[in-house]
C-alpha positions in Angstrom: 84.7 84.8 51.9 85.8 81.1 51.7 83.1 78.3 52.0 84.2 75.1 53.6 82.2 72.3 52.1 82.1 69.3 54.3 80.1 65.8 54.0 76.9 65.4 55.9 77.4 64.3 59.3 75.2 63.7 62.3 75.2 65.2 65.8 77.1 62.2 66.8 80.2 63.1 65.1 80.0 67.0 64.9 82.9 67.5 67.0 85.4 65.6 64.7 83.9 67.4 61.7 84.3 70.7 63.5 87.7 70.0 64.6 88.4 69.5 60.7 86.9 72.6 59.7 88.8 74.5 62.1 92.0 73.0 61.0 91.6 73.5 57.2 90.5 77.0 57.5 92.9 78.5 60.1 90.0 79.7 62.0 91.0 81.1 65.6 89.5 79.8 68.8 86.9 82.2 69.2 85.0 80.6 66.2 81.5 79.6 66.8 81.3 75.8 68.0 79.6 73.9 65.1 78.2 71.6 67.7 76.6 74.4 69.7 75.1 75.7 66.5 73.5 72.3 65.5 72.4 71.9 69.0 70.6 75.2 68.8 69.0 74.4 65.5 67.7 71.1 66.6 65.8 73.0 69.4 64.2 75.4 67.0 63.0 72.7 64.8 61.3 71.1 68.0 60.1 74.4 69.1 58.3 74.9 65.9 56.7 71.4 66.1 58.7 69.5 63.5 60.1 67.2 66.0 63.7 66.5 67.4 66.0 65.5 64.6 69.1 63.5 65.7 71.0 63.8 62.5 71.4 67.5 60.9 73.2 67.7 57.6 75.4 70.5 57.0 75.9 72.0 53.5 73.8 69.4 52.0 71.1 71.3 50.4 67.4 71.0 51.5 66.6 68.0 53.6 63.0 66.4 53.8 61.9 64.4 56.8 58.8 62.9 57.9 56.4 64.6 60.6 54.4 62.9 63.4 51.4 63.9 61.1 52.5 62.6 58.0 51.1 59.4 56.5 52.4 56.7 54.2 55.7 58.1 52.4 54.8 61.8 53.0 57.7 64.1 54.2 56.2 67.4 54.9 59.1 68.7 57.1 62.3 70.2 55.6 65.4 72.1 56.6 68.8 73.4 55.3 71.6 74.2 57.2 74.8 76.2 56.1 78.1 76.7 57.7 81.5 78.7 57.0 84.1 79.8 58.8 82.2 82.9 60.4 78.6 82.2 60.9 76.0 79.3 60.8 72.6 79.6 59.3 69.6 77.8 57.9 65.9 77.6 57.1 63.3 75.2 58.0 59.7 74.7 57.5 56.7 72.6 56.8 55.3 71.8 53.1 51.9 71.1 54.4 51.2 74.1 56.6 53.4 76.7 54.6 55.7 77.3 57.7 58.9 78.8 56.1 61.4 80.3 58.4 65.0 81.3 58.3 67.6 81.2 61.1 71.0 82.1 62.4 73.1 81.2 65.4 73.6 83.9 68.0 77.0 83.3 69.7 76.4 84.0 73.4 73.2 86.2 72.3 75.7 88.9 71.3 74.9 91.2 68.3 76.4 89.9 65.1 79.7 91.4 64.1 80.0 93.3 60.8 81.6 90.3 59.3 79.2 87.9 60.6 76.4 89.9 59.0 78.2 90.1 55.8 78.4 86.4 56.0 75.0 85.8 57.0 73.8 87.8 54.0 75.7 85.6 51.6 74.3 82.6 53.1 70.8 83.7 52.9 71.3 84.8 49.4 72.5 81.5 48.5 69.9 79.9 50.4 67.2 81.7 48.7 68.6 81.1 45.3 68.8 77.2 46.0 65.2 77.2 47.4 63.9 78.9 44.5 65.8 76.6 42.0 64.5 73.4 44.0 60.9 74.9 43.9 61.2 75.6 40.3 62.2 71.8 39.8 59.2 70.6 41.6 56.9 73.0 39.8 58.2 71.6 36.4 57.7 68.0 37.6 54.1 68.7 38.9 53.2 70.7 35.4 54.5 67.6 33.6 52.4 65.2 35.6 49.4 67.3 35.7 49.3 67.6 31.8 49.8 63.9 31.4 46.9 63.2 33.8 44.6 66.0 32.3 45.2 64.6 28.5 44.7 60.9 29.5 41.6 61.6 31.7 38.0 61.2 30.6 35.0 63.8 30.8 33.6 64.0 34.3 30.2 62.4 35.0 27.4 64.7 36.4 26.8 61.7 38.6 29.9 62.0 40.6 29.1 61.7 44.3 30.7 65.0 45.2 28.6 66.9 42.5 25.3 65.3 43.5 26.2 66.2 47.1 26.9 69.7 46.3 24.0 69.9 43.6 26.8 71.0 41.1 26.3 68.3 38.5 26.5 70.7 35.3 30.1 71.6 36.7 31.0 68.4 35.2 31.2 70.0 32.0 34.4 71.9 32.9 36.0 69.0 34.8 37.4 65.6 34.1 37.4 62.3 36.0 40.1 59.6 36.4 39.9 56.5 38.7 36.8 57.9 40.4 38.4 61.2 41.4 37.2 64.5 39.9 40.0 66.4 38.3 40.0 70.3 38.7 42.6 72.0 36.4 44.5 74.8 38.0 46.3 77.6 35.6 48.9 80.0 36.4 49.6 82.6 33.7 47.7 80.3 31.1 49.6 77.2 31.7 48.2 74.2 33.5 50.4 73.9 36.5 48.4 71.5 38.8 45.3 69.6 39.5 43.0 69.3 42.4 41.9 65.7 42.8 38.3 65.3 44.8 37.3 61.6 45.7 33.9 60.4 46.2 33.9 61.4 49.8 34.9 64.9 49.2 38.5 64.8 50.3 40.7 67.0 48.2 44.5 66.7 47.6 46.8 68.4 44.7 49.4 67.0 42.6 52.6 66.8 44.7 54.9 69.8 44.6 52.6 71.9 42.6 52.6 75.7 42.0 49.5 76.7 44.0 50.0 80.3 45.1 48.3 82.6 42.3 47.0 79.5 40.6 43.4 79.2 40.0 40.3 77.4 38.2 37.8 79.5 36.5 34.1 79.3 35.4 32.9 81.5 32.7 34.0 83.1 29.4 36.2 86.2 29.7 36.1 86.6 25.8 32.4 88.0 26.4 31.8 91.2 27.9 31.4 91.4 31.7 31.6 94.1 34.3 32.2 91.9 37.6 34.5 89.1 38.7 33.8 87.1 41.5 36.8 85.4 43.4 36.1 82.4 45.9 37.7 79.2 47.4 36.4 76.0 46.4 35.1 74.6 43.0 31.4 74.0 44.4 31.3 77.5 45.8 32.6 78.8 42.5 29.9 76.9 40.6 27.2 78.3 43.0 28.4 81.8 42.4 28.8 81.4 38.8 25.0 80.3 38.5 23.7 82.8 40.8 25.5 85.7 39.4 24.0 85.1 36.0 27.2 83.5 34.6 29.8 86.1 35.4 33.6 85.1 35.6 34.4 83.2 38.8 37.9 82.4 39.9 38.4 79.7 42.5 41.8 80.0 44.5 41.1 76.7 46.1 42.0 78.0 49.6 41.8 81.1 51.7 45.3 81.8 51.8 45.4 82.1 48.0 42.6 84.7 47.6 45.0 87.6 47.8 47.5 86.2 45.2 44.7 85.3 42.6 42.8 88.7 43.3 46.1 90.5 42.4 46.5 88.6 39.2 42.8 89.5 38.3 43.3 93.2 39.2 46.5 93.3 36.9 44.5 91.9 34.0 41.5 94.1 34.6 42.3 97.2 36.2 39.1 99.0 36.2 36.7 95.8 36.7 34.6 95.4 40.0 35.9 92.6 41.9 33.7 90.9 44.8 35.3 88.3 47.1 33.1 85.5 48.0 34.3 84.3 51.7 33.7 81.1 53.3 32.3 82.1 56.6 34.7 79.9 58.9 33.0 81.4 62.1 33.6 79.4 65.4 31.7 79.0 68.5 34.6 80.2 70.2 34.9 83.9 69.2 38.9 84.0 70.2 39.4 81.6 67.1 39.8 83.5 64.0 37.5 83.4 61.1 40.1 82.5 58.6 37.9 82.5 55.4 36.4 86.2 56.2 39.8 87.5 57.4 41.6 86.4 54.1 38.9 87.5 52.1 39.0 91.1 53.5 42.7 91.2 53.1 42.3 90.3 49.4 39.6 92.9 48.9 41.6 95.7 50.5 44.5 94.5 48.2 42.6 95.1 45.0 40.0 97.8 46.1 37.3 95.0 46.0 34.5 94.2 48.2 33.8 91.1 50.5 30.3 89.1 50.5 29.9 86.8 53.2 27.2 84.0 53.6 25.2 83.5 56.9 23.2 80.7 57.6 19.7 81.4 59.3 20.6 80.0 62.5 24.3 80.7 62.4 27.4 78.6 61.9 30.1 77.8 59.7 29.0 77.9 56.0 29.8 78.8 52.4 27.7 80.0 49.5 27.2 76.3 48.3 25.9 75.4 51.7 23.1 78.2 51.3 22.6 77.1 47.9 21.7 73.6 49.1 19.7 75.0 51.9 17.3 76.7 49.5 17.0 73.8 47.2 16.2 71.3 50.1 13.7 74.0 51.6 12.1 74.4 48.2 11.8 70.6 48.0 10.1 70.2 51.5 7.9 73.2 50.6 6.6 71.4 47.2 6.3 68.3 49.3 4.1 69.9 51.9 1.9 71.4 49.3 1.2 68.1 47.7 0.2 66.6 51.0 -2.3 69.2 51.8 -4.1 68.6 48.5 
């Protein structure tokens, strides 16, 4: 199969480029119209809340673009569009939400011919290889930046506003700090691959382009004997579980969607260990809204034959184990204060 490589072009001059493609490849008049394929792709992007793009570049690799929700110089939207003499295909997504979908143009909604299916498979294979290569480039850059930042940072202060708010001051021993941000190191296969930054207001963000799937931060010493491993989302929850469990190893996956990947890595390292997934209870007043924290924790537990532990506030509502920990500390303070007044 011959690929017709063309310079990137916009929707405004697609017919001219298409005519050139037809002439150069001697394709007959039944070939799918490139203009129609691009128009259909534009509508797919719009239907997936990525906005309507006037210019679609063809055979130019992954293209990033700004979404309405992006701030500053961020470009969370992306797409790639491939063409050849037989079929048109592509992929699109949102780096922020994790959206990643493939697409191909269906000529008059008819089933693909054998040659079209073959061409589509080749395009998808090439697309997958290209995306993986681009992803690896971002990972390498993010690792380099993360290691540089970590090495140049200072030990974290136990008086950082976030740690004080979460009553996790002693967690500072495992963290570092730079320009007022807490630095949480994330590891994957024993490599420092990213850093989570936490500012004084508790806002969290990661090093750009980081390898997050399967990456984790850990409290505890795995060189000493242990019979149970705990896995949770955030670092404050991780510290809370670490203290309340009697200093058992705790792996922080950083978000609910990463719980399964981290759990599988833990199970691979310790086939017989007991695994407990400490869920964030993301319960909503609207019962039709999914409880992502509990649902993802349950998936992770099922994947590794573990069990789930879910926190519950006395009067209901969204919470994690750190919220319960803070509630207990504040209740104890009130109890002590009340006793003093009576005396």
